[in-house]
Structure formats: structure tokens, C-alpha cells
N, C-alpha and C positions, 0 to 999 in steps of 0.2 A: 830359107835361113838358116841360121848359122849349125854347123851338125852339133858343136859344144856352144852352149851357152851359160855362162853365170846367173843364178838365179835374180833376179832382175833387184829384189829386197836387199841381195847383199850391196850392190851395189850404190843403190842408196846410203843404206848405210855405213858404207864406206866415206864415203863423200861429206854424211855428216861428219862422222868422226874427222874427216879431214880438215873442217873449218875450226877446231879447234886448235891444230897444229900449227896452220895456216900463217902467213904473215896478214897482218891486218890489211895491209891494201888488194889482197886475192880474196879477202875472204867472199865479199859479194859477191863475184866472176865463181868460184866453186860452188856455190849456194844457187844461183841462178842457173849454171854447167848441169851440175849433181842431177834435177829432173829430167832434163833434155835427154842426158846419156840413157838414162835409165828407160825414159818412152823408148829410145832406137831399141831397145832391150827387149823390154816387152813383147813388139811388134818381130822380134826372132823368136818367141815361142811360138811351138809347132803344135797342135793339138795333142792331146797323151799326154802320158808320164816322159817327162825331159830329164826329171834328175833325180837321183836318190842316195841316201846316204845310213851309215848305223849310228843310234843314239839309244844308249843305255841297253843294247841288245837289239832293238828294234831297228827293222830295215822302214825308213820313211819316206817319203815321196816330196821333197820339195817341192818341186816344179810339175803342175800337171797344166796343161796349157785348155783351152775353150775359148769359143765365142765369147759365150759371157766372164769367162774369165780376163780375158784380153781387153772387152770393156770396162769392168769397173778398175783391172788396173791403169789403162788410158787415163781414164778422167782423173785416179787420185794424183797420177804425176800430172795432168795439166795442172791440177789444181793446188801441188809443189809449188810449181812453177808461178801458178800465178799467185799465189800465198807470198814467196819471198823475194817479187818483184815490190810488192806489196807493201815488204816491212822492209826489205834489206836496208834501207838507210836509216831508218828510225828505230829496230831490233839490237836487240845485245847479240853479240855470238852466238852464248847460249840454248839463246832463245829459238835462232833460225836453225841450231844444230837440235835442239830437241825437237822442233815441229817437224824438220827430216827424220827423225826417226821414229815419229809418231807416223808419218807419213807413209816409211819404210812397212812401218807393223799392217797396215791395212792391204799396201800390197803384195805383202809375203803371203796374207789371211788370203788376197784373192786367187796367188796360185799354188796354195797347198793342196797336196794331193791326199791328205789322209788328215783326219780328227786330231793329232797329235803335234803335227806342222801347226795347223788352224790354230790350239792351241798358245803354241811359242808366239807368235805371231800378236795374237791376242794380248798377252800376258804385256808383249814390249809394246803396243800401242798402250795399255791401261798404264803405264807407267811412265812413260814419255810426255801423253798430257796430260797425266795430274801435274807435269814437269810445268808445262804448257802454262796454264789454267796458276801456277805458284808465280810464272812470270811476270803475273800482273801488277805482283811488286806491292800490293797493300795487305795492311791486315786480315780483312775481308776476303782476299785472293785466297792466303795464307789459308783460314777454315776452310773456305771452300770446296782450296784443294783435298784438305784434310776426308772430309766430308766424300767426295770426288773418288778419291783412291779407294774409304772403306767400301762404297758402293760395288763399287769395279772389283773389287778385292773376293767381296761375296758375291758376285757375278762370276769370275772366275775359277773361284772356289768350287762355285755348285755344274759350272759344265766340262771342270774337270771328274767330278763326282760321277759325271755323267758318260763322259769319257770312258772313263776306268770299268762301268761298269758295262758298256757296249762292249768294251775288249774279253771283259769276263765269260757273259752273254754268249757273245758270236766269234773272237776268238779274232776278229780284223777292226781295226777302225779307220778302215775307207771310206772317205764320202762317198754317200749314196741315199737316195730317198729313201726317209725314216718313218713311222707310223706310230701314234702314239699309244704304245703296247704294252709299256713296260716302264717302269720306277726310271730306270736309265735316261731311256729316251726324253722323259718329261723331264729329267734333268738336264741334258743338252737344250730342250725346249726355251725349258727357263732359264739357263745362261748364257742363251743369245737372246730372249727377250729383253734383258736386262738390258744388253747393249743398244737395243733398240728403243730403249724408254719404253716402255711399253707397259700399262696399268700392273701392279697399282707403284712399282718406281720408275716414274717416268718426270720427278721433278728436279730427281740430280742433274739434268741439264740445263735447266735453267735459273739452277742454285748455282753451277759454277761455271757455265760458257760466259754469262756476263764480266765475271769479274776478272778475267781474261784482260792483257794487255791490248788495247785498240787494233794491234796487228796480231792477237794472236789467236782472234776471236774467228778469224777469217780461216784458220787454220782448224778448229775445235769443232768449224758448225760442218764439215766434209768427209769427218773419217769414222769414225766410232761406230754411229747410226747405218751409216752406209755398209758397212763391213756386216752389221747386221744381217741388212735387207739379202747381200748374197748370201750369205750364209743360213736364210733361208728359203731362199728360191733352190739353193742346190738340197739343201737336208730336209724342207717341211710344203713342199709343191705340191699344193689342192688342199693341205689340211684348213676344211671348214672350221677351228675354229680361230685361225686367223681373220676372216675378216669382221668378225663382230670386235676380236679387239682392235685389228684396224680399223672399226667404225665412230669407238669409241678415241681408240688416241686424235683424230680426225676433229673430231666434237670436243673432246677435252681440250686442245690446241688450240681449237676457235674460243671460246669463253672465254679463258685465262688470259688467249693473248690482248681480246675485247677488251678486257677489265685491268691492263695491266698501264701502268707510267712509264715505265722506262723502257727504253727505243731499243735495249738490244735484247732486254725479257722478252718484249714485243714477239720481236726475229728466233728466239731460244724458244718459245711456244710455239711460232711458227714450225719447225725445227718437223716436233710433235706433231702436227699436223700432214706435215706433209709425207713423213715417213708411213703416217697411218693411212694413207691413199696406196701410197704401195707394197704396205704389208696385208691392206682388201685383196690387193690384185695378185697377191701371191695361195692368198687361200682361195680364191675364186679358181686359179692353177690350169685354165685354160693357158695353149700359146701364146694366144692374143691378151691374156691377161700378161703372162710373166713376161713376156715381153715389153708392155707398156710397165713395171714396174722398174725391168729395168730401163727401160727406158728413162722413165721419169727418174728414177737415179740419179741418171747421168746429169738430166735437166738442172735438178734439183742443187746439185752438186757448185752449178756454173752460177746461177741466179741466186742460192741464198749466199755462196761466196759474195757479192756484186751484189748483194745487200748489206751482208756482216760489212765490207770492205766502205759503201758510205755511210753505216752509223760511223763504224770506226774513224772515219775521215772527220766525221763531224765533233766526235768525242776527242781527238787528238787533236782539233784549233780550238772547241771551245770548250774540253774538260767537261761537259754536261754530259747526261744520260736522260736524264727527266724531259718526258713529253712536255710537261704543264712550263718547264724551263726557256723552252725552244723556240723557231718559231723564224718565219720573215728570210732564213737562210737564200733561198734562191736567188737576191740579192745581192749576194760574193760569194757563193758557193755554186758558179752556174754548172759545170763541173761534173761535179759531187751531186747537185741537185736532179740534170737530168739523166745520167746512167744510176742511181736509186729509184728513179721514176722506172727505167726501163725494168731495173732486176722487179718492180713493187708489179710492173705490167707482165712479167714473165711469171711467175707466182702466181699472178691471176688466170693463167689458164687465157691469156689474150691474143685473139688472133698476130699470124707470123712472128709470134714468137715463139721461144724453146717448150715451154712449161705447155700450151692450146696445143703440139704434135705429137706429148708424150702423157697428160692427164687426160684427153679424149678416149685412147686407148684401153685403158681401163673401164671410163663408165661404159664404152662401147660393149666391153666384154664380160659386162656385167648384164649388161641387156641379150648382148648374143644368148647368154644362158639363164633368160625368161628369170635375173631376180628382179624383180621390179623395185622390191622395198631397196636395195640396197642400189637400184640403178637412182631412185630419186633421194635416198640418204649423201649417195655422190654429189650428184646435182645441187642441194642445198647445200651439199658443203663449199662447193664452189664460190657462189654465191661470200659462204662465211667468208672464205679465204678473201674475196677483191674486201670483206667490210678491213679488215683486219691490217691486213698486209699491204692489199693492195692499195688502198683510199689511205685508212687510218694513219700509216709509218708513214709516208710525203709528207702527207698535210700535215699532222703536226708537228713533223722536223723541221720541212724546210718551207710549208707556208705559214697557213688558219694567220694566227699575229704577229705584231713583230714584236719580238723577244728584246728589239735593242742591241743583240749580238751582233757584230758587222766580222764575221772572218772569211780569212778568204780560202782560197780552195789548198789544201793538201800541195806536200812536194811533190813533182812534177812525177816522180817513181809510185807512187800512188794512183794518181790522176791516171796512168798509160796502164795500171796493171787494173783501176775501174772500166777506161774503156775497153781494152781487150776483151774479159769478161760480158762489158754490153755489144760488144759486134760477136760475139758467140751466141751471145742468147741471141742477137737477130738472125743471124745469119742460121742458124739450126733451124729455125721457126721458116726461116725463109725457104730453106732447101732442104724439107725431112730425110731427104733419101741419106744424104751424111749421116746420120743416126741412125736412120732403119739397117743399113746395110753391113751398121754394126751388133746387131740382137741375133740375141742365141738363135733365133727362128724366123724360117721365111715370112716377107711381110707381104701379107695380103690387105693392107689397109692406108686408105688414102683419106685425111686427115680433114682437108680441104673439100668437104665438099656443102652445096648451099645449104643444107641439114642443119651440118655441125656450127660452122659460122653464123647462120643466123642464131639460133639457141644460144650459143656462149656472149654472142653482141647482148641478147636481149636479157638474158641471164647477168650481165654486167652491167644494163645499164640501169633496171629497174633497183641493184644491191647497190650501185653507184646514190639513186635517188633516195634510198632507205637511208644511207648513212649522209646525205648531210638533212635529210628528214628530223633525223634521231641526232644531229648533231651538238644541239646543248646539252642534252644528257649524256654526251662523251665528251663532254671537255675533261681534261685530265686535271684531276688533283692529285694530293700528296697521299696515298693511299698506299695498304699492303695487302694482297692476294696472300688468302691462309691455303697452299698446298698442301700434299702425301707426307713434305716434308718436315710440316709442324710434327710430325706422330715423331720422326726420328731427332730434331734439331731442341724442339721443347718435350714435349709429350715425354718419349723415352728417358732423358735427364731428369726428370721429373719425379718420375716411380725411380727411378736407379737410386735418386739421394732421397725418397721415403724411405727406401728397402737400405739406404746404407745406414740411416738415421734409427732406424727399427733392430738392425742387427746388430749394428753399434751399442744401443742400450742395451739389447741384448746378454752381448758381449761381455756389456761392466757390470750387469748382472753377475751372470754366473762367478765371473773374475771376484767379482764381492764373496760371493756365496763359497769357490773354495777355499779364497782366504779366510773367512769367518771361521769354518770346516775345519782346516789348517792349527789357525789362531787357538781354535777352542781343545784340537788333538795333543797342542804342545802343551797346553797349559796342565791339561788334565796325567799329563808323562809326567810331569812335574812334580805335581799334586801326589801321584798317586804313584813311581816308578814300581813299585812289583804288581801293577793290575787294578782294575777298579773293585777288585773284591778283596785287596788284599788287605783292605783298612780293618779296625777291629768294631766289631757291629756289638748294639747292645744284644741282649739275652733272648728279649722278645723277637727281635727280626729272625735272629739265627732258630728258633724254635718254627718261627713259622713257614721259615725254607727249606725245614727237613719234613715238615707236614705235606708241603707241597712235593716234594719231591718222592714222598713214599706214598702218598694218591699217584703222582705219574706210574711209578710201581708197581702199586697193586691194580692198575688200570689195562697196563701192556701185559700182564699176567692175565688179566681175566681175558682178554681177548685173544 
């Protein structure tokens, strides 16, 4: 290890900014080299606090190393390299720069030694992930990016309130295990869960990610939700509420993915589903479960990026996103088809893929803790994953009917990135020790037992049979799935419009009343400049007023 290590996130930031001022011919090389150089420095970070600084009068801890932190930072750097390899010949330089700044935020969160540093990099991620969404270049991307930014602005405010509350209550913002026993810890909990796409604020992910460019979606699939997973492992391990939140996310993602027709929305809902497995493992909280959550996050970033690459390649070559408009592409896009199928097998936890060696750890941890219902739900959900991502995505995009489209495989760099991540998916599945050696706790777990393999193969077999039996009911049509985002995209604007109309009418009525009173007052002043009682009155009226005043005086005297 080096005695002085520059924070790895700063290296990524420097490289990302340098892309903007470099000569066009050097930008691809610089974009590819930046994640690799960052990866080298990630592995120079030793355990414990490594870098501190003073910020706004506080001593902040810029870099804290541990096995868990290096694991996440490593996969973030690998993801940045693979994403750049996939995108560098097709994306504009500012999209590459924004994507690397987004990745730097994730690496910064990974090594953050306290909550203040975590928050700063958290907001860096929110800012530049919004830019990546906007790089989709369409009106729908612009609108989705604004909604995405609002959601993450609210999440950031909630997280900031929680951090400030902890600072006031405890005098420290160190990253440690927290319990939900105060308003401040609840705010931190909610702020992190928003980034994890937990209910009820899950729809932002499927709303924004599909609107990015074919290349931008690859980056978006990796960083935001997985930094939230890391934060939950560090801050709320063993929190039982996370088990039920995770289970909800799992089945929510399955149901909406099965209903979807847009291939990138299918994969977006699948992210929520897969993060649900990780959140559930964090809630179980044992060493095996936390190892499983961390391993599954690592594996998920690789195979989900591969799936987004294959979907992005199809979108780039055909311009089509709807499954109902696709099919038969295996004839002319063999590399994309094979790589997409490998990603689909990995997400389905097929033996000899990365998903099998990670997801089985979470399932086994539930069984080891005698959580029968949780174990059964996780196993049933594994079949659901195979239905929506393992079969549905490749079947409707690459096989099923002949759509008449005859696109070629994408350019060589996109193929190279897909092949690289396919090799990683299979390599980690064949040699699980490579991943297990990076996990935070010692691993005493063997994934390839006869029981595990046979059970998983049986599950996948019957799920596959169920898919083809139900295939007539699953043929895609041009439908729209209503999600919670309907509340703030349709219902909330309608309510605001109604209130605005009502308030406008009330304002107009008050304005008219004020103007009427003012006009009458001016008219009265003009007619009677010496006061209302200044005009001459008939003798009878004067007598009546005198009698009334006399009566009042007599009554007051008696009282």
C-alpha cells in the first residue's frame, strides 16, 4: 500500500473533467484510462481512516478503507470502464464526462468515512445522473430528468435533515450501525431508501432510466441503487423492517416487469426486484446474509449492465424499444443475442453464472435463521425473476415472431463490452472464490452442492414451462402500466390545478370586493366631504337621534 493515497473518487473526477478540455482524438483513451487508474488506487486504500480534511469547520474523513468498501468501489470502477468501452464511439464527450462524474460519486460514497462526506458524494451522484438522463436528447428525457432530479432533491433534503439531527443529538456523524429510535435516524433511513427505489417511491427508476440514451442506461443501472445498498449495510444491518421492504420490492418488480412492453422498462423494474433481494439480506443481518447482499450487488451490477448493453444495442441498431415491435433478431445480431441470453441466465441464478453464487447465499441465510416464510418467498421470487428477465426479455426481443427487422450487430466497441461482461458473468459463476475472497466476512459457504443445484434447476425448469404455457396471455400489446408516479405526474398536477383555480377565483372575488368598497368610499367622500352626518337632516330625524342619545345616557346613569 502507498503511504499517501489520493482519494480514488478525486482521480475519477479529475479524469472526467479532463475529457472536456482534451483534444478530441485523446478523449476516448482518457475516458478508458480513468477508471483503470482509479481501480489501481482503490486497491491502495488500506483498512481504517486514510484521509481527513477540514470542511466548514468540521474534521471530515474523506477516505476510510475496508473489505466491503473496496468491493463496491472495485465493481463501480469496473462498471465505469465497461460503460465507457460500450459508449465511447457513440456518445458525446459530455455524456462520457457526466457518466464518469456520476461514477466518481459512487466511489466517493464507497470510501466516505462519515455521513457528511457521504452526503456530498451522494449529491454529486444525483446531479450528474440527472445529466446522464438528459443526454437522452428527447423531450421525454428532459421531462423524466426533471422528475428524477426532484425525487432525488427531496431524498437529499430528507437525508440532510437526518444527518444534521444526528450531529445535534450525538455530536458525531461517523458511519456506524444505527437503530430506528429517533427522528434523525428515521430521516437517514428514508433518505437512503429513496435511492434504493424502495416503496412507495420506486417508480422514479422505471420512469427515468429508459429515457436515457442507449449508452446512458448502462451507467444508470449500476450506481445509485447499489450505493444505497452499501449505505444500508453500513448503517442499518439486521434491521428487521428491511426484510419486508425487500420482499415488497421483489414482488413489485416482478409484477410490473411482467406487465411491461418496453424492453428497457422491463429491465428497470428488474433492478427494483434485484435490489429487493439485497435489502432483504441486509434485514436478515447475519454474516452470511450480509455477504450475500454484497456479493449479489457485485454480481448484479455486472449482469444488469450486460442486459442494458444488449437492450441498448438493439435500440441503437433498430430505434425500437417495444417488445411488440421486436423479435427474430437472433438471425442478424448473434453476438448481442448470445450476450443478452448470458445476462438473462445470470439474473435468473442459473448454475455456473454469477447470479447463482450470490443469490443462493441470501436464500440460505433465511433458511439458516429458520425464516420459513421469507425463504419460501425468496425461492418463489426466483421463479418470477426467470419469467420476466430470464425468458421474457430475450424471448420477445431476440426470438418469438419475425419482426422483419434485419439489423446487424452493433459496432465493435459495443460488442467488446458485452463480451467482457459476459465473461465476467460466467467466470464468477465458475470460480466463485474470486468473488468470495473480496467479501467483508469469512466465507464458509459452498454454492455447488447437489441440493442447491438440483433445486435451482427444478425451479427454473418449471418456471420455463409455466412461461410457455402462459405465452398466449403474455403476448405484448401497446399497453400502459400505472405506477405510483401517476400520483405526482397526473393526480398531483390536477389537484394543484384545481386549488390554483379555486384560489384564483377567491383572489378575484376579494379584489372585486376591495375595489367596490374603495369606489363606494370615494363616492361618499365626494358627496359628503364633511362626514356622513354633515348633511342637513329633517327635524324629525334630529328629534329621533336626540331621544336615542338621551335614553342611552339615562340607562348608563341607572347602571
